C-alpha positions, 0 to 999 in steps of 0.5 A: 609506325610507331605508337606513342603511348604514355602510361598514366599512374596515380603512384599513391599505394605505391608510395604508401603500401609496402606490399604494393612496392614489393609487387611493383618496386618501380610503380604499376605505371613502370611495369605496364610501360615495360610490358608495352615496350617488349613490342617494337611497335610500341614506345611507352612512357610514364606520367603520374599524378605527382607531377606539374599538370600530372605530367600531361601538358598540352604539348605532350598530349598533342604528341600522344596516340593513346594514353593508358589511365590507372587511377583508384585511391585519389580520382578527386586529386586529378585537375579538372583542367587536366581532365577536360585536356584529356577529353578534348584529345580523345574527341580529336582521336587520341586513343585511350584505355582505362584500366581497373579502378578507372572506371571511376575516375572523373575522366571515365565518368566525364567520357560516359555521361554515367556514374560507371558504379558496380559491385566490388569485393576484395578476396583474392578470388579466381577471375576467369575472363572469356574472350567473348569476342574471340576475333576482335583485335584486342583478344588475339593470341588470348585464346578462348579464356584465361584465368587470374589466380588472384584478383579483386572482384567486379560485379554486374550491374556495371552502370555504362552505357551500352558498349561499341563491343564487349570483348571480354566478360569475367567470372568469379569464383564467388559466382558474379560475372562482369563485362571486363573488356568493352569499347567505345568511341568518342569523337574520333577516339577509340576507348577501351575499358579493361577491368583486371589490375588490382594493386596488392596482385601481380596482374600486370606481371601476367603475360597474357594481361601484357599481351591484351594492353599491347593489343589495345594499344594498337587498336586503339591508335588512330593513325589519321591526323587530329581532327581538331574540327570535331570542336568547332561550330561554325556557322554557314551563312545562307550565301555560303550554302552549296546550293542557292537558296533564300532566306526563309527564317520566320523570324525575319517575316513576322517581327512586330515592327518598332513601337507597335508593342 
């Protein structure tokens, strides 16, 4: 079974910053998609902020198994309607992977229900990521730890709900630590937050990072059919109850008679 993935990229830094263009001449979103497509079990395409409906039409999302999301400087430019559209798909079973600064996106905040705040520092320091859940499918083939020579620091506390699982924890040269790989489930949808990926460093060219992303896509994929009923609020009348019951709602017996008040 092929997993259909979309890599959504803000695609703003690539337009404004020559250094980012030098590292990712085709954009971060395309670099990530190429890495995913190295696995024959994954078919990855891209979408960007600048496209109509941000490239995420209802029809396209309906055929998407996993969405990867990278955003940073233009969180506020993402249309609320599109955010709610994506949230609906996640609740119904679409997988979601949020990358780096997507922790502060409307989408992640909406799904977490918290501020998703953290400490940060841009100093190109060494990051060592420890696989604290080494038997997790997302950590498969990664080893005990791996190192990124230059990255932006994110530090605890990270204001997110307690995760379903913690897969990676990072240590930075400046001394901070951070929960860098967290899983959640919202409705029928599997969610993975993965911290590395600052735009001015070649993080998405790193082979281990690419392996983690491929693993994450396959983990987040839910092969079951869309769970549309999760959005419904059906009323079950007394006569449709599974077992015979008598209506005992007090309101039916103690409402004052007409004209008595």
